[in-house]
PAMIMAR-569926 format. One record per residue (C-alpha): z, y, x. Coordinates in steps of 0.25 Angstrom, whole numbers, padded with zeros to 4 digits, always signed. Layout:
// residues N
ZYX
...
This chain:
// residues 234
-0113-0353-0146
-0104-0341-0146
-0110-0327-0146
-0115-0323-0132
-0112-0309-0126
-0123-0302-0119
-0125-0305-0105
-0125-0317-0096
-0120-0330-0102
-0120-0345-0098
-0122-0356-0109
-0120-0371-0107
-0131-0381-0109
-0132-0384-0124
-0125-0372-0129
-0133-0365-0140
-0136-0350-0137
-0144-0346-0150
-0144-0353-0164
-0156-0353-0173
-0154-0345-0186
-0143-0336-0180
-0145-0322-0177
-0144-0317-0163
-0142-0304-0156
-0145-0308-0142
-0155-0314-0133
-0154-0322-0120
-0161-0323-0107
-0159-0336-0099
-0154-0333-0085
-0153-0347-0081
-0154-0361-0088
-0162-0365-0100
-0161-0363-0115
-0167-0372-0126
-0172-0365-0139
-0172-0374-0151
-0173-0374-0166
-0166-0383-0176
-0175-0393-0184
-0172-0403-0195
-0172-0414-0184
-0164-0407-0174
-0169-0396-0164
-0182-0392-0159
-0183-0386-0145
-0192-0374-0144
-0191-0371-0129
-0182-0371-0117
-0180-0358-0110
-0177-0355-0095
-0171-0344-0087
-0178-0331-0089
-0181-0335-0104
-0175-0327-0115
-0172-0331-0130
-0165-0325-0142
-0173-0312-0142
-0179-0314-0156
-0164-0312-0161
-0164-0298-0155
-0178-0294-0160
-0178-0298-0175
-0163-0300-0178
-0167-0314-0185
-0160-0327-0184
-0163-0335-0171
-0176-0344-0172
-0170-0354-0163
-0158-0359-0156
-0155-0359-0141
-0146-0367-0132
-0144-0369-0117
-0152-0381-0111
-0143-0380-0099
-0132-0371-0094
-0139-0357-0095
-0136-0343-0092
-0141-0332-0102
-0142-0317-0103
-0138-0313-0117
-0144-0300-0122
-0139-0293-0135
-0147-0284-0143
-0142-0271-0136
-0146-0277-0122
-0159-0282-0127
-0163-0268-0132
-0159-0262-0119
-0167-0272-0111
-0179-0270-0119
-0178-0255-0116
-0176-0257-0101
-0186-0269-0100
-0198-0267-0109
-0204-0280-0103
-0193-0288-0110
-0199-0284-0124
-0213-0289-0119
-0207-0302-0114
-0200-0304-0127
-0212-0301-0135
-0220-0311-0126
-0210-0322-0129
-0210-0320-0144
-0225-0320-0144
-0225-0333-0136
-0215-0339-0145
-0223-0335-0158
-0236-0340-0152
-0230-0353-0148
-0223-0355-0162
-0236-0352-0170
-0247-0358-0161
-0240-0366-0150
-0249-0361-0140
-0249-0348-0131
-0258-0337-0133
-0272-0335-0128
-0273-0332-0113
-0275-0318-0107
-0289-0315-0104
-0292-0314-0089
-0292-0300-0084
-0289-0301-0069
-0295-0303-0056
-0296-0317-0049
-0282-0324-0050
-0272-0326-0038
-0262-0337-0036
-0247-0339-0034
-0244-0348-0022
-0230-0354-0022
-0220-0354-0011
-0218-0363-0003
-0229-0371-0009
-0235-0377-0022
-0247-0375-0031
-0253-0361-0032
-0252-0354-0046
-0264-0347-0049
-0264-0333-0056
-0273-0333-0068
-0283-0321-0071
-0274-0314-0081
-0268-0300-0081
-0254-0306-0084
-0250-0319-0077
-0238-0325-0083
-0228-0332-0073
-0217-0341-0077
-0215-0355-0083
-0220-0362-0096
-0213-0358-0108
-0210-0371-0117
-0205-0363-0129
-0218-0355-0130
-0227-0365-0123
-0231-0353-0114
-0237-0355-0100
-0236-0344-0089
-0249-0341-0081
-0241-0346-0069
-0232-0357-0072
-0220-0357-0062
-0214-0370-0067
-0220-0379-0056
-0215-0370-0045
-0201-0367-0052
-0194-0380-0051
-0180-0372-0052
-0185-0365-0065
-0181-0351-0060
-0193-0344-0066
-0195-0339-0081
-0205-0343-0091
-0211-0329-0090
-0207-0325-0076
-0217-0315-0072
-0231-0310-0073
-0242-0306-0063
-0250-0295-0069
-0265-0291-0065
-0268-0277-0065
-0281-0273-0059
-0282-0279-0046
-0266-0280-0044
-0256-0290-0047
-0242-0287-0052
-0230-0296-0054
-0221-0293-0067
-0208-0301-0069
-0204-0304-0084
-0191-0300-0090
-0179-0309-0089
-0186-0318-0078
-0177-0328-0071
-0175-0326-0056
-0184-0314-0054
-0198-0312-0048
-0200-0307-0034
-0212-0302-0026
-0210-0304-0011
-0195-0306-0012
-0193-0294-0021
-0188-0296-0035
-0197-0288-0045
-0191-0281-0057
-0194-0286-0071
-0205-0279-0078
-0210-0272-0066
-0224-0275-0060
-0225-0278-0045
-0238-0278-0038
-0241-0291-0031
-0251-0294-0020
-0257-0306-0013
-0246-0313-0004
-0234-0308-0012
-0223-0318-0014
-0219-0319-0029
-0206-0326-0033
-0203-0330-0048
-0189-0335-0049
-0188-0345-0038
-0203-0348-0037
-0211-0340-0026
-0226-0338-0025
-0236-0330-0016
-0246-0322-0023
-0261-0325-0019
-0272-0316-0025
-0286-0314-0020
């Protein structure tokens, strides 16, 4: 694939975006579509994972200036946001939560590569759990007794499961693998949107800013992408 300039770009299904072994000076955020991550083997190719809207890839090339560890190609027609080194550094300064999300992603990939399993669960340090009631109907999603409750979809690349899996409710795949988190602080609950989340996060119809905690209470309507719930807590 020819060099991509920073900014929005559309790639066709089957088009290679990154090539294993080459050096890269850019990373990508998937705005719409799917990207397949794969490596070459003696027998052909080994698929590592399939990324969706809201996921990012290629960040290691910006961090360690080493050859790409894997290749990436569009699984379907896909819209990307290309970010070069200068833009990346500006984003890190303006949005510190980006560096945290990247570190989490790298830790998950390392854990998956070395053990094939996610890390130990976070100990319970919270009051009795609540639940998310889907609108208009459907099975309720319980909130576990954790200080940080991860909300998103199963990540096939790292075998990481969120605490609240949106996949059964998100038939149109409008949410991200790491979409948001509900934080327990004392007796209060707060909603926090992850960086580069697809299609936004809303409380009672108002979109919340990325990385800014918003207090939520019983009866609040929470929307993740195109999936809506009502929060119920004791």
